[in-house]
C-alpha positions in Angstrom: 0.0 0.0 0.0 1.3 3.5 -0.9 0.2 7.1 -0.2 -1.1 7.1 -3.8 -3.5 4.2 -3.0 -4.8 6.2 0.0 -5.2 9.3 -2.2 -7.2 7.3 -4.7 -9.5 6.0 -2.0 -10.2 9.5 -0.7 -13.7 10.7 -1.8 -12.5 14.0 -3.4 -9.4 13.8 -5.6 -8.0 17.2 -6.0 -4.6 18.9 -5.5 -2.8 15.5 -5.8 0.8 16.7 -5.0 -0.3 18.6 -1.8 -2.4 15.5 -0.8 0.5 13.1 -1.2 2.7 15.3 0.9 0.1 15.6 3.6 -0.4 11.8 3.6 3.3 11.2 3.9 3.4 13.6 6.9 0.5 11.8 8.4 2.3 8.5 8.0 5.3 9.9 9.8 3.2 11.3 12.6 1.4 8.0 13.1 4.7 6.2 13.1 5.8 8.5 15.9 2.9 7.7 18.1 0.4 10.4 17.2 -2.7 8.2 17.7 -2.2 6.9 21.2 1.5 7.2 21.9 2.2 3.8 20.3 4.8 3.9 17.5 3.7 2.1 14.4 5.5 0.5 11.4 5.2 2.3 8.1 2.9 -0.5 6.7 0.6 -0.3 9.8 0.5 3.5 9.6 -0.5 3.3 5.9 -3.2 0.6 6.7 -4.5 2.8 9.6 -4.9 5.7 7.2 -6.5 3.6 4.5 -9.1 2.3 7.1 -9.8 5.9 8.2 -10.2 7.1 4.6 -12.6 4.2 3.8 -14.7 5.0 6.8 -14.7 8.7 5.9 -15.5 8.0 2.3 -18.6 6.0 3.4 -19.7 8.8 5.6 -19.6 11.3 2.7 -22.2 9.5 0.6 -25.0 11.8 -0.2 -23.0 14.9 0.6 -22.3 17.7 -1.9 -18.7 17.5 -3.1 -18.1 21.1 -2.1 -18.5 20.1 1.6 -15.9 17.4 1.4 -12.5 18.9 2.3 -9.5 18.7 0.0 -7.5 15.6 0.9 -4.5 17.7 2.0 -6.7 19.7 4.4 -8.2 16.5 5.9 -4.8 14.8 6.4 -3.0 18.0 7.7 -5.8 18.5 10.3 -5.4 15.0 11.5 -9.1 14.3 10.8 -8.2 10.6 10.2 -8.1 10.5 14.0 -11.7 11.7 14.4 -14.6 9.4 15.1 -16.3 8.3 11.9 -19.4 10.2 11.0 -22.7 8.4 10.5 -24.0 8.8 6.9 -26.6 11.6 6.5 -30.0 10.7 7.9 -28.9 7.1 8.3 -30.6 6.2 5.0 -29.3 2.6 5.4 -31.5 2.1 8.4 -34.4 3.5 6.4 -33.6 1.3 3.4 -33.3 4.3 1.1 -31.2 4.5 -2.1 -28.0 6.6 -1.5 -26.3 6.1 -4.8 -24.4 3.4 -6.7 -21.2 3.9 -4.7 -22.8 4.3 -1.3 -24.9 1.2 -0.7 -23.3 -2.0 0.6 -24.2 -5.4 -1.1 -26.5 -6.1 1.9 -28.3 -2.8 1.5 -28.7 -3.4 -2.2 -30.3 -6.8 -1.4 -32.7 -5.1 1.1 -33.6 -2.5 -1.5 -34.2 -5.2 -4.2 -36.4 -7.2 -1.8 -38.5 -4.1 -1.0 -38.9 -3.3 -4.7 -39.9 -6.9 -5.4 -42.5 -6.8 -2.6 -44.0 -3.7 -4.0 -44.2 -4.9 -7.6 -45.7 -8.4 -6.7 
């Protein structure tokens, strides 16, 4: 895994060079114990960032792009350490469509079943 992989997973891909620098700085901070005082290997720091980005990307489903911070801003602020946000209005619990990239396979199955019940 590389900083570029993390950048590609971030929900808003803009200012790539700044983002890659910020990701690298975040890796160094995590390796130095930023999260909880525990030092991490480079590969574990990268995996930690990837997990945080994946959780954050999921929380942005349904948000306007303009409200998603640039990746360099998000990494420089250390927002990967924040608690993950719950997706807007918890559409998943309501069984609502959130977009092709936002629903999990399980949610798609629930939506399909609801549609089938309504059409039969």
